[in-house]
N, C-alpha and C positions, 0 to 999 in steps of 0.2 A: 164456683158451681161448674160441674162438668158439662162439656158441650155434647148435647144429645141430638143435635141436628143430623139429618141423614146426609151422607156424602153425595155429591152430584152423580147422577146416573152416567155411566160410560157407554157411549154409543157403540154398537157392534161394528166390526169392520164391514165395509161394503161387500167384500168377497172373503169368504173363509172356506178353505178346502181342507178336509180332514180324511187322511188315510185313503186317498183315491187310488183305485186299481182299475186297469182296463187291459183286456187281452183280445187278440184276434186269432182265434184258433189256439195254437200252442205258443204264439208269440206274445210275451208279456210286454206291453207298450208303456204302461204306467204301473209303478210298483210302490204303492203306499205313499203317494205324494201328499204333503201337508204344507200349506202356506196361506198367506192372507194379503189383502190389499186394503189399506185404510182409506177413508174418505179424502179425496184430493190428492192421492198418491199416484205416481207413475211408477209401475214396476215392470222391468224388462226381463223377459224369459230368454236366457241365452243357452247355447249348447250346440253340439254337432248335429248334423243331419241324422234323423232317426232316433233322436233322444226322447221324443214324446211330446215336444212342445206344442205342435199343432193339434195333436190329439187331446191334450189337456184343455186347450181353448174350446174345442168342440164338445168336450164333456161339460165344461162350465156352462155352455149355452144349450146343453142337452141335445145337440145334434148327434152325439154319440152317447147313449146311456152308459154310465160307468157300471162296472161289475160290482164294486164294493166302495164304501166310503160315503162321505156326505159333502154336498156343496150348499153353502148358505149365502144368500144374497140379502144383505142388510138384516141378518139374523133369521131369515125365513128359508126353509128348505126348498131347493130347486128340485123339480121332478116328482115331489110328493106333497100330500096334504094330510090333514087329520093326524098331526103329530108325527108325520114321517112314516105312516103305515100304508096309506092308500096311494098308488101312483096317480098322478094328474092325468085327466083325459086330454084330448087334443086341444080343446078350446082353452082349458086352464093352462096348459103348457104354452100355448101361443101368447096368452096374456102375461105369463111369467117371463117369457123370452123378450117381450116388448120392453122390459125394464133394462135390457142389455143391448147395446149397439155393437154390431160386429162389422169390421172392415176386412174384406177377404183379400187373399193374395192376387186373385185374378178378377177383381172388380165385382163380378156377378151382377152387373146392371141389366135391367130388362131392355133388350135391344129395340123392341117395338114401341117403347115409351120415350118421350122427351126427357131431358134432364130434370125439369121441374116435376113432371109426372112421376119419375123415379123417386123423388123425395116425398111426394104427398100421398102415395098409394097406401103405405102401411099405417101412417098416423090416422088416416080417414077410416080405413076398413078394419084395422086391428084394434086401434084405440078408440074409435068412434068419435073422433074430434070433428069440430066444424070445419068445413072445407075452406071458407074464407080465412079463418084463423090460421089454418095449416099452410095455405098458400103464402100468406104474409110472412110467416116464420121461415118458410123455405126460401123465399127470396132474400131474406136477411142472411141466411146461412150461405147461400150461393155467393153473396157479396163478401161474406167473411172469408171464404176460401178462394176468392179472386175469380169467380166464374159467373158473375151476374149477367154478363153478356151472352152466356151460353144456355140460358134457361130453356130456350125453345129448340135447341140442337138435339140430335139423336146421338147415342153413344158412338156409333160408327164414325162420326165426324169429329171425334175428340182424340187427342193424344193419350198415351198411357197415363201420364201424370195428371192430365185433366180428368180422366175416368176415375183415378183413385181419389182425387179431391172431391169428385161427386160422391164417391162411396163414403167418404168421411162425413160430408154434409148429410147424406141420407141416414147414416147412423145417428147423427146428432138430432135429426128431425124427430126422432122418437123420444126425445128428452130422457135419455137413458141415465140410470144410476151408475152404470159401468160401461166403459168402452173396451172392446177387445180388438186387437190388431194382429192379424195373422200374416207376418212377413209382408207388410204392405208395399215394400219397395223392391221385392225380389223379382217381380215380373217387368220391371221398368228398365229402359235404357239408362245407362249411367248418368247422362246429362239431365234426366228428368227426376232423378232421385231427390235432389235438393228441394224442389218445390213442394214435394209431399212431406219431407222431413220438417221443412219450415212450418207448415201448418200444424204438424204434430207437436212441435216445440211450443207454439203459441198455446195450444190446448193444455199442455203441461204447465205452462206458466200461469194460465188462468185457473188452474186447480181442478181440471177434469180428472176423474178417477179412471185410470187406464192400466190395462194389462197388455203388454206389447211383446209379441214374439218377433225378434229382429236379429239380423246379422249386421246392422249398422252400429258398430261399436262406438262411434262418435256420438250418436244420439243417446245410447245407453249411458255413456260417461257424462254427458252434459245435461240431460233432461231427466234421467231416472232418479227417484228417491231411493230405490232399492233394486238390486239385480239378483236374480235367482238363476243358478246354473243347474241345468238338468243333464243327466247322462244316463243312458240305459234305463230310462223311465224313473229315475230316482233323483231327489234333490241332493246335490253335492254340496252346494254352498249358497248361503243367503247373506248378502252384505250390502253396505252402502257403496256406491260407485268408487268413491275416493279410496276406500279400503280394498275393494275387489281388484281394481286395476293397478294398484301400487303394492299391496301386501296381501295377496290371496292366502287364505288359510290352508287350503288343501293342495296336495300334489296334482290332483286332476285339474283343478282350476289353473294352476301354473302351466301345465301342459297345454291347456286350451288357449291361454293367453299367448304363449310362445308361438303357437301355430298361427294365431291371429296376427301377431307382429310380423312373422315371416311373410304371411300373405300380403 
């Protein structure tokens, strides 16, 4: 008797980008970018300065509206509703953004709030969650990134590495489906890079879904499930780290890696 049972439903990727373009004036920054990030994956965006990596992240979070293309978060369009026809209003967009945690290059902490207050502000006021519950989760997150003793400190009294770890905890406080990292170590002194990378590696091992713009090739090699090389706003190569770093498929990827090795 033939098997007439339905095959199991396949969950959509957490992030899917289709044909994304973005220009500033006559400068084409993203030119038809398509890629995806599956649940529990860490994907690293690599490429030279000016290749469009940070702009891509800002489009994903709708901080920069793309000119064309589609961004889907767990199968739902970002920036639009009603089947992708009507743009989201401000409140709808804020709720959609709350599903994405973003860690910025320059921390972007509120200087007038304590570390704990930085973590609880958005979950309470954007997501409407109960204050006691949010504070409890925030304290657990600060312990997780090694900053439980800094909860009442102000950002001005923290090192760069501590500020970035607070930024990571703040992103996690929103219970995001997707974490975006925009060169999280580039503003740090070299001796502080390791403490931030260590936290990111733990998140990757725990199965957080992450899209990471980075120049830390060691992190990409060790922690990424996939690397995406961007150049001049286009995807040049998508590969697993073991393949990308040992047998790149394209001449542009080989050139990029040779410059990295020399550096």
